[in-house]
C-alpha angles and dihedrals in degrees: 000000000000117000110237093224091050090051092051091050091050092051090051091052091048090050092052092049091048093050091046090050092051091051089058096050121110114277117260085233089068130228101269103146090205095055113123097354109168107208093174103051111155118213121216117184131301127043149183113229091236097221123139094253090059096047105035124232115002096214130049097358118178100198094088097146089226094305122120115252116262114248113259124249093019130117114235124225090233141352117222135198109254121281110268091239094053129080119259091258091072113091113182131206137176133226124178091344097309122114117224138181102250125241132168095044092161091060092045092051091050098044111025137067110292087218088074088077091066096088122228093215096051123133138186097013125148125220089256090058091054094047090056088063094059122089113274121256088222111183093329114124097166096084105142131066101168129060103227097227136036104273091203085074095049120093095178146349112230109220128238116279099050118159132217109156096178088054091050098263104123091138120064105277118255091216141062121229130227106218128195090201101264136084090272134041118249108230114251138169115286118217133194108256091219143331111312146098136293100230103179141005124195121201106217110196116187138157091273094053141275125314134172133230112206130195118202124186122198089182142346103288102040131071123187114201127199115191130190092031106173099203138355133222120269089247090061094038089058088060096043096086135128140306096066120204097225140005125200131186122195148136124240123178089350092305120122114223135186113194123191118191125210121187115211142154110220117165113224133181130230110279093013113147110252098177139279122316107226092178134024104240112137122173139172126197118193121189088202088068127064118188119223116247130169088241107023092178089075092060110023094096092054133074088243091078090060100041115139138170112275091210090067092070096068132087115274096262095049090043091053093050091051094045089056087065096054114117144064116001094254095047093245096119125037126208106238105164120091131290085042093189090060132239135275097188113051096156117134107192118235092017136085094255119109141022121345126192122209110254108271093017133110127234094224106000086133135349092265095060099080092064091067099050135087136238125194106190147109132290116268094224099039109022090189088074119084119219138198108204115186146157125213096295098099113080115259093000126112124215107280148116118265120191136200140169108254121230128203097221142033131031100283120086091345114178108261093235089062096050109100139165093281101130093257127127112220126205130207129198104209142187118220115229094200147328100043124040096175099074110089105160147017135200124208142173133194097227091185134352088273105031130070134190121204137175141169113260114212100213138031115292101251113174100310153176098204131197135195122245097165125007148158124237124217133182140197 
């Protein structure tokens, strides 16, 4: 005969087992890892990092804040920052219009769209905050599979380190240029170089019309920038709406520009049409790389310190075909000396070679500053040619590029890398590329390892010695 109390205890145990078993059954929502993926999530401003330490246990959490638990092994439509009234441990997500307390973040990270971790309800984030939420590039340097323009329309690719002082480029440029062979670039379709995200678009309104500057990220550490984009796809235009995150007003090379910045996170696929390239500027910035400057503190907070060659991120065969195009804009002269993609950082510490900032100035305090600085370097097509690149800071000299043939000894036309703080004044007979045919020589002196004095000289160098009557001082 069964004891009534034993029977009651058995029924309770069976009920517990049954309830526990049901809790472990597959969700009625199913386990389709593609369900509800939001490949076009736009981020706004604040975030939670979304790691397990921030949000407590990933499975079977009890701190739901009154929300039902999200079904396991299912991709949400969207992940939100926590409700303002809930503790930080509550991470919310939506599925088919219902809001849940998230669980199983490890599975979601491994199986769902990484863009989900850019939260829809975010506020006050910077672009760097958003990049941290993307998957890491790791040690992968083969990041691109698609050349972003039709190479049949490209006569040449101008290497890094180009100069155009009247256009604001006194420093070696941090971008290469696609060139169609003429003075201007013929607009052509712009394609995504691989799967990734459009992180930012700037609307650049100037007297000649409106252009766009577009930042694409294939992963956390790398940004690809396309400048002088003539038009953007409808998909991107739908995201480029007010309010903007930043507005700048400035003048470069005599041109007034208003630039409005919009942060966004739009997932794009390799070879997807992004718009029309109205100019050929193509940059990459890689946080895994830091360029060497004589005074890195002037540049470390800017993309310039991480500039790299975009060609280097392709497979060997594609890279070789693109390198074959590197040279003068019309394709008539190839760059053959290493590095064939050119150089952004040409500084040689404790010598005259590299970028110099007018005393009291800032390298990048604002976008106008570069125009007033000085670069003593080598040509980006033929590195055996020395160049003076300057804005209007030097007395009686207009913004231009002045070239010379470097020597390895003496005080005339001495290679900049050999000019040190030795008490000597050096003289240079130069040829003017454009804008001012009256300047025929300069004198300069490294007054200390980090300060330089320069002046226009009003006759050919001769044998010296040379002295300063009026001059301009620069520093690292």
